[in-house]
C-alpha positions in Angstrom: 59.9 116.4 48.5 60.8 113.9 46.5 64.7 114.3 45.9 64.2 114.2 42.0 61.0 114.6 40.4 60.4 112.1 38.7 61.1 109.5 41.9 57.5 109.5 43.8 57.4 110.8 47.6 57.4 108.5 50.1 53.5 107.5 51.5 52.6 109.1 55.0 50.3 107.3 57.8 46.6 108.2 57.1 46.6 110.2 59.8 49.0 108.6 62.2 51.3 110.6 62.4 50.4 112.8 65.5 49.0 109.6 67.1 52.3 107.9 66.7 53.7 111.1 68.4 51.8 111.8 70.9 52.3 108.0 72.0 56.0 108.4 72.3 55.8 111.7 74.1 53.2 110.4 76.7 56.0 107.2 76.9 59.0 109.3 77.5 57.0 111.2 80.1 55.6 108.5 82.0 58.9 107.4 82.2 60.4 110.4 83.4 57.9 110.6 86.1 58.1 106.5 86.9 61.9 107.4 87.8 61.5 110.6 90.0 59.2 108.9 92.1 61.3 105.2 92.3 64.4 107.8 93.4 62.2 110.4 95.8 60.6 107.1 97.1 64.6 105.8 98.7 65.7 109.1 99.3 64.1 110.7 102.7 63.3 114.2 102.7 62.9 115.7 106.1 59.2 117.2 107.1 57.1 114.9 105.1 54.9 112.2 106.4 56.0 108.6 107.1 53.8 107.2 104.2 55.5 109.2 101.5 57.5 106.6 100.3 54.3 104.2 99.9 52.8 107.7 98.1 55.8 108.1 95.6 56.1 103.9 95.2 52.9 103.4 93.8 52.7 106.9 91.6 56.0 105.1 90.2 54.5 102.0 89.3 51.6 103.7 88.3 53.5 105.8 85.6 55.6 102.5 84.5 52.5 100.7 83.5 51.7 103.9 81.1 55.3 104.3 80.3 54.7 100.9 78.9 51.6 100.7 77.2 52.6 104.1 75.7 55.3 102.0 73.8 52.9 99.4 73.4 51.0 101.9 71.2 54.0 103.8 69.8 55.6 100.6 68.6 52.2 98.7 67.0 50.9 102.1 65.8 54.0 102.5 64.3 54.6 99.1 62.5 51.3 99.1 61.2 50.8 102.3 59.5 54.5 102.2 58.2 54.6 102.1 54.1 55.2 98.8 51.2 58.7 98.1 51.8 58.8 98.3 47.9 56.8 101.3 47.2 56.5 103.4 44.3 59.3 105.5 46.8 61.2 102.5 47.0 61.4 101.6 43.8 61.8 104.0 41.3 64.8 105.7 44.0 66.2 102.4 44.3 65.3 100.2 41.9 64.2 101.5 39.1 68.0 102.2 37.4 68.9 99.0 37.0 65.6 96.3 37.4 65.0 94.3 33.9 61.9 92.7 35.2 58.4 93.3 34.2 57.1 96.2 36.6 53.4 94.9 38.6 52.2 97.7 40.5 49.3 96.7 43.7 47.0 99.5 43.6 44.5 99.5 46.4 43.6 100.5 49.8 44.5 98.5 53.0 44.2 94.5 52.4 46.8 95.7 49.5 49.1 97.3 52.0 49.3 94.4 54.5 49.9 95.6 56.8 47.0 94.2 59.3 45.5 91.9 56.6 46.8 89.1 54.6 49.8 89.1 52.9 48.9 88.8 48.8 50.7 90.6 47.3 53.6 89.0 49.1 52.0 85.6 47.5 52.5 86.7 43.8 55.8 88.0 44.8 57.0 85.0 46.2 55.1 82.9 43.4 56.5 85.1 40.2 60.3 85.6 40.5 60.2 87.3 37.0 58.8 90.1 38.4 59.0 92.8 40.0 56.0 93.3 42.4 55.7 96.8 44.3 53.2 97.6 46.2 50.7 100.9 45.9 48.6 100.3 48.9 47.6 103.2 51.8 45.6 102.0 54.9 42.2 103.9 54.8 42.5 104.7 51.0 39.8 106.1 48.7 39.2 106.6 45.2 39.3 110.3 45.5 43.0 109.9 46.6 44.5 107.4 44.3 43.1 109.8 40.9 44.3 112.8 42.3 47.7 111.8 43.1 48.8 107.7 43.7 48.0 107.5 39.8 50.6 109.6 39.1 52.7 107.2 40.8 52.1 104.4 40.0 53.1 106.0 36.2 56.3 106.5 37.5 57.1 102.7 37.9 56.1 101.8 34.4 54.4 99.7 34.9 53.8 96.7 32.4 51.4 95.2 34.4 48.9 97.2 37.5 46.8 94.9 39.4 43.9 97.6 41.5 41.4 96.6 44.2 40.4 99.4 45.8 36.9 100.9 46.6 36.5 99.3 50.0 36.7 102.6 51.4 34.3 104.2 49.5 31.7 101.1 50.2 32.1 101.4 53.6 31.6 105.3 54.1 28.4 104.3 52.2 27.2 102.1 54.4 28.0 104.7 57.1 28.0 107.5 56.7 29.7 108.6 59.7 32.5 106.8 58.7 32.5 108.7 54.8 32.5 112.1 57.3 35.9 110.7 59.1 37.2 109.7 55.8 36.5 112.8 54.3 38.2 114.7 56.8 41.6 112.5 56.7 43.0 112.6 53.5 41.3 116.6 53.0 38.3 116.4 50.9 36.7 119.7 49.0 34.1 120.6 49.9 31.6 119.5 47.7 32.9 116.1 47.6 31.0 113.6 48.7 31.7 109.4 49.5 29.1 108.0 47.0 27.9 105.4 44.7 28.1 108.3 41.9 31.2 109.3 43.3 33.4 106.9 43.3 31.9 105.4 39.8 33.7 108.6 38.8 37.0 108.9 40.9 37.3 104.6 39.3 36.7 105.6 35.7 39.4 108.7 36.4 41.7 106.3 37.3 41.5 103.9 34.7 41.3 106.8 32.6 45.1 107.8 33.6 46.7 104.6 33.5 45.4 104.1 30.1 46.8 107.2 29.1 49.8 107.4 30.9 51.3 103.7 30.7 51.3 100.8 28.4 50.2 98.9 31.0 47.9 95.7 31.3 44.9 96.2 34.0 43.5 93.6 36.4 40.1 96.0 38.6 39.2 93.3 41.5 35.9 93.6 42.8 36.1 94.0 46.3 35.7 91.9 49.0 33.2 91.1 51.4 32.8 93.4 54.4 32.2 90.5 57.3 31.0 87.1 56.0 27.0 87.4 56.6 25.8 87.7 53.0 23.2 88.4 53.5 24.0 91.7 54.7 23.0 95.1 54.5 26.8 95.5 54.1 27.5 93.0 51.8 24.1 94.3 50.2 26.4 97.9 49.4 29.9 96.2 48.8 27.6 94.2 45.5 26.3 97.6 44.2 30.2 98.8 44.6 31.0 95.4 42.9 28.6 96.4 39.5 30.0 99.9 39.5 33.9 98.1 39.4 32.6 95.5 36.8 30.7 98.8 34.3 33.6 100.5 34.5 35.8 97.9 33.6 34.0 97.2 30.9 34.2 99.8 28.7 37.6 100.0 28.9 38.6 97.9 26.0 41.0 95.2 26.1 43.8 96.0 28.6 41.4 96.5 31.5 40.4 92.6 32.6 37.7 92.5 35.6 39.1 90.4 38.5 36.2 88.6 39.8 37.5 88.4 44.4 34.2 88.7 45.2 33.1 85.6 43.7 35.7 83.7 44.4 35.7 84.6 48.2 32.1 83.5 48.0 32.3 80.3 46.4 34.6 79.2 48.6 32.6 80.7 51.8 30.3 78.8 50.7 31.5 75.5 50.2 33.7 75.7 53.6 30.5 76.9 56.0 26.9 77.3 56.7 24.7 80.1 56.7 24.7 79.4 60.6 27.9 80.1 60.9 28.2 83.3 58.5 25.8 85.1 60.2 27.2 84.5 64.2 30.7 86.1 62.9 31.8 89.0 63.5 30.5 92.1 62.1 32.1 95.3 60.2 30.2 97.7 62.2 32.3 95.8 65.0 35.7 95.4 63.0 37.9 97.6 64.8 37.4 95.8 68.2 39.5 93.5 66.9 42.4 95.9 65.8 44.3 95.6 69.3 43.9 91.3 69.8 45.5 91.7 65.5 47.6 93.9 66.4 49.3 91.9 69.3 48.9 88.6 68.4 49.7 89.0 64.6 52.1 92.2 64.3 54.2 91.2 67.6 53.6 87.8 69.0 54.0 86.7 64.7 50.4 85.0 64.8 49.1 83.9 61.6 45.8 85.6 60.7 44.0 82.5 60.1 44.5 81.5 64.1 43.1 84.6 65.2 40.2 85.3 63.0 38.8 81.9 64.7 38.0 83.5 68.1 35.6 86.3 65.9 33.7 83.5 64.2 35.4 84.7 60.8 37.0 82.0 58.0 38.7 84.1 55.3 38.8 87.2 56.8 40.4 88.5 60.1 38.9 90.9 61.6 35.3 92.1 58.7 37.4 94.0 56.6 40.5 92.9 55.8 41.4 89.2 54.6 43.6 86.3 56.4 45.9 84.1 55.4 43.3 81.8 54.0 41.6 84.9 52.2 45.0 86.1 50.9 45.7 82.8 49.0 42.8 82.8 47.0 43.0 86.6 45.8 46.7 85.6 45.3 45.4 82.6 43.0 43.2 85.2 41.2 45.7 87.7 39.6 48.4 84.6 39.7 46.1 83.2 36.7 45.1 86.9 35.3 49.1 87.0 35.0 49.3 83.3 33.6 47.0 84.8 30.6 50.0 86.8 29.4 53.4 84.7 28.9 55.5 84.0 31.9 
């Protein structure tokens, strides 16, 4: 619960709370077992075979390795699902009273959340210190939950501008039904609520209607980045269909809503810097989860750049076929900054 009815709640961890707690508890248990095993390996116990110290030492080493693995899992999962530093809760609760800058709310999913994706929101904040950039991104979220609760959080920030990049998880769920069904469980969809093009269009229209009615913000509606860099893939056919919906919905909303063609900007860069053979060999979105551990360890733990890591997956603008690398994020940031520059700085 928020301490004040007008303060948005601190966002959750998109279903990962139990996994974080499980990894922490497993690490603690493994540490305890390891300590006990090493103790008994050094302490003679009358009546036991002479081989028992070796057995206890082996158990201790195994438990210690398990503790290390579970601790790493705990740390990386916790870091990867942390709310943005300046989310709507943090802004309204601590900054709104003293802030004099126009507020830009970045509303979106994991690409906006930036925990395992290039930090385009941070690039915008660095380029425009005259603005207060609030991050309302959430890993794995769909338009259904944004409409149900997140648009209220955005309105509570009293934004001058809202940038919306939402729908990748909707379209991903259309492309692969198993992904869509998993999202429905994660986000507690009620019976009858589906993941489909029609639901995406309905929810997106509702999001815009809500923001137009309850804020005075100028709104940028981004087209979605590709899913994998093979532009001829079935996955990207789905993205194009989703982007046509975005353009149609945005067009009917009037002058306060501008469609910002992120897909087009990324596509032009990709076509200019790669050939079809390169694009066809890169990691496919169907396998994006296989890149997660490498990204988490190399980028979150070791601090390597997304651009460096993505080369191992045969990608140019994405880090795992779903999220942006640093170069892709810079292209998106420039498109949004161009939109912001159309208004007086």
